C-alpha positions in Angstrom: 14.7 68.7 63.8 18.1 68.8 62.2 17.6 72.4 61.3 16.8 73.6 64.8 19.9 71.8 66.2 22.1 73.4 63.6 20.5 76.8 64.4 21.0 76.4 68.1 24.7 75.6 67.9 25.5 78.1 65.2 23.9 81.0 67.1 25.8 80.1 70.2 29.1 79.7 68.3 28.5 83.0 66.5 27.9 84.8 69.8 31.2 83.4 71.1 33.1 84.3 68.0 31.7 87.9 67.7 34.4 89.6 69.8 37.1 88.2 67.4 35.3 88.5 64.0 37.1 91.8 63.2 40.6 90.4 63.6 42.4 90.2 60.2 44.5 87.3 59.0 44.2 83.5 59.2 42.8 81.7 62.2 44.5 78.6 63.6 42.1 75.9 64.9 43.2 73.2 67.3 41.4 70.1 66.1 41.9 66.8 67.9 39.3 64.9 66.0 37.0 64.7 69.0 33.4 65.9 68.9 34.0 69.4 70.4 36.9 70.4 68.1 35.2 68.9 65.0 32.0 70.9 65.8 34.2 74.1 66.2 35.8 73.4 62.8 32.6 72.6 60.9 30.6 75.4 62.6 33.2 78.1 62.1 33.7 77.0 58.5 29.9 77.2 57.9 29.6 80.6 59.5 32.5 82.0 57.5 31.2 80.5 54.2 27.8 82.1 54.9 29.5 85.5 55.7 31.7 85.4 52.6 34.9 85.6 54.6 37.9 86.3 52.3 40.5 83.6 51.6 43.2 85.8 53.4 41.3 84.9 56.6 41.5 81.2 56.0 41.1 78.6 58.7 44.2 76.6 59.4 43.7 73.2 61.0 46.4 72.2 63.6 46.5 68.7 65.0 49.0 67.5 67.6 49.5 63.8 68.2 51.1 62.7 71.4 52.5 59.6 73.0 50.1 59.4 75.9 47.9 56.7 74.4 50.3 53.9 73.8 48.9 50.6 75.0 45.4 51.3 73.7 44.1 48.9 71.0 45.3 49.7 67.5 46.9 53.1 67.1 44.2 55.6 68.0 46.6 58.5 67.5 47.3 57.6 63.9 43.5 57.1 63.2 42.8 60.5 64.7 45.5 62.2 62.6 44.2 60.6 59.4 40.7 61.6 60.2 41.6 65.2 60.8 43.7 65.3 57.7 40.9 64.0 55.6 38.4 66.4 57.1 40.6 69.4 56.3 41.0 68.1 52.7 37.2 67.7 52.4 36.8 71.4 53.5 39.6 72.6 51.3 41.6 73.8 54.3 45.4 73.6 55.1 46.3 71.1 57.9 49.5 71.1 59.9 50.3 68.1 62.1 53.1 67.3 64.5 53.9 64.5 66.9 54.7 65.5 70.5 57.0 63.3 72.6 55.4 64.2 76.0 57.0 61.5 78.1 60.5 62.8 77.2 59.6 66.5 77.7 58.3 66.4 81.3 60.2 69.0 83.4 60.7 69.0 87.2 57.6 68.2 89.1 55.3 68.7 86.1 52.7 65.9 85.4 52.1 64.3 82.0 48.9 66.3 81.4 50.7 69.6 82.1 53.6 68.7 79.9 51.2 67.7 77.1 49.4 71.1 77.4 52.7 73.1 77.4 53.9 71.3 74.2 50.5 71.6 72.5 50.4 75.4 73.0 54.0 75.6 71.9 53.0 73.8 68.6 49.9 76.0 68.1 52.0 79.1 68.6 54.5 77.9 66.0 51.7 77.2 63.5 50.2 80.7 64.1 53.7 82.4 63.7 54.4 80.5 60.5 51.0 81.5 59.0 50.9 85.1 60.3 47.8 84.3 62.5 46.9 86.4 65.5 44.1 84.1 66.7 44.3 80.5 67.9 40.8 79.0 68.6 40.4 76.0 70.9 37.2 74.0 71.5 36.7 74.1 75.3 33.0 73.8 76.1 30.8 74.7 79.0 31.3 71.1 80.2 35.1 71.6 80.2 34.6 74.8 82.2 32.5 73.0 84.9 35.2 70.3 85.2 38.0 72.9 85.4 36.4 74.9 88.2 35.4 71.7 90.1 38.9 70.3 89.7 40.6 73.5 90.9 38.1 73.8 93.8 38.8 70.3 95.0 42.6 70.6 94.5 42.7 74.0 96.2 42.4 77.3 94.5 41.9 81.0 95.0 39.4 83.4 93.5 41.4 83.6 90.2 41.3 79.8 89.8 37.6 79.8 90.5 37.1 82.0 87.4 37.9 78.9 85.3 39.3 79.2 81.8 39.2 82.7 80.3 37.4 83.3 77.0 40.5 85.1 75.7 44.2 84.6 76.8 47.3 86.3 75.5 49.8 83.7 74.4 52.6 86.1 73.3 52.6 89.7 72.1 50.0 90.1 69.4 48.6 86.5 69.6 45.7 85.3 71.6 44.0 81.9 72.4 40.2 82.2 72.1 37.5 79.9 73.4 34.4 80.7 71.4 32.5 77.6 72.7 32.9 78.3 76.4 29.1 78.9 76.8 28.2 75.9 74.5 27.4 72.5 76.0 29.1 69.4 74.5 25.6 67.9 73.9 24.6 70.9 71.7 27.9 70.6 69.8 27.3 66.8 69.1 23.6 67.4 68.2 24.9 69.8 65.5 27.4 67.2 64.2 24.6 64.6 64.0 22.3 67.0 62.2 24.9 67.6 59.4 25.9 63.9 59.3 29.5 64.6 60.5 31.3 61.8 62.3 34.0 62.4 65.0 36.6 60.3 66.9 36.2 59.2 70.5 39.4 59.5 72.5 40.1 56.2 74.3 41.8 58.1 77.3 38.5 60.1 77.8 36.9 57.1 79.5 39.9 56.3 81.6 39.0 57.3 85.1 42.6 57.2 86.3 42.8 60.8 85.2 41.3 63.2 87.8 39.1 65.1 85.2 37.6 61.9 83.9 36.5 60.9 87.5 34.7 64.2 87.6 33.3 63.8 84.0 32.1 60.2 84.2 31.3 59.6 87.8 30.9 62.6 90.0 29.1 65.1 87.7 26.5 62.7 86.2 25.6 61.5 89.8 25.3 65.1 91.0 23.2 66.1 88.0 21.0 63.0 88.2 20.6 63.3 91.9 20.3 66.3 94.3 21.9 68.9 92.0 20.2 68.9 88.6 21.4 72.5 87.8 25.1 71.8 88.6 26.2 72.4 85.0 24.6 75.9 85.0 25.5 76.9 88.6 29.2 76.4 88.3 29.9 78.5 85.1 27.7 81.2 86.7 30.0 81.2 89.8 33.1 81.1 87.5 31.8 84.2 85.7 31.2 86.1 89.0 34.6 85.0 90.3 36.2 86.4 87.2 34.4 89.7 87.4 35.3 90.0 91.1 38.9 89.3 90.4 38.9 92.0 87.7 37.2 94.5 90.2 39.9 93.7 92.8 42.6 94.3 90.2 41.1 97.6 89.3 40.7 98.6 93.0 44.4 97.7 93.6 45.5 99.8 90.7 43.5 102.8 91.9 45.0 102.4 95.4 48.5 102.3 94.0 47.8 105.4 91.9 46.5 107.2 95.0 49.1 106.1 97.6 52.3 105.2 95.7 54.6 107.6 93.9 58.1 107.5 92.4 60.7 110.2 93.4 63.4 111.6 91.1 65.9 108.9 91.9 63.4 106.2 90.9 62.6 105.1 94.4 59.0 104.0 94.9 57.3 105.5 98.0 54.2 103.9 99.4 52.1 105.7 102.0 51.3 102.7 104.1 49.1 104.3 106.7 46.0 104.9 104.6 46.5 101.5 102.9 46.6 99.7 106.3 43.0 100.7 106.8 41.9 98.8 103.7 40.4 95.3 103.8 43.1 92.6 103.6 42.2 91.3 100.0 
């Protein structure tokens, strides 16, 4: 059975990676040590070995430790860092690590999770800049997409928010964050790891239901899936994809309307013919 589990995951990962396969230079991978990111690392490494990818397009492992897990037994952050370091050594890949002091970095009304995310992407950007990488790959799965859309829906969101996480997002000029596992379930990723005998670290904060997302992950979604909504994990990403397409369509329609009804005169003043626009639907 191991072979079919490997094949299933690698085919889905390859499909998610295909739009980025032509990009030259190294690729920075965000690896926490959890099942999803370890599967991304092992899977991408395997695909690139099989394809004979040149050394100039090497994978660079990036691991950020942060201070959000103090108070858990032992020092799970140190264990994760050592695990990721060893995994990179075993695969012959460079590994860059840093420690983020999230609690000190919170700005204004920002929550801990938001501050951690901001610092993490800042670190990934620095690693990419220092290595001359244009791609940063993160291991968000279909499960993460479901949680993101539900979280935003319950907290209050518009059409853009309903689209969930994009498969590609520009970080700065010439550098993008890509999510090649957005259509892959966490279960498929873990089945792949088990089939190749690869361990991973469990994050202690992941079972802590004080965090809103963990309430969705551990209590709400399992009950919905086991009860009246067995297809919840397929239905929500489908809605997200449609919301994303609708948002893009609206953007294109807005640009076409601007093109038709707005112009700039010689002094640089923008003139908008409001009358025909007033007849358009409000969105």
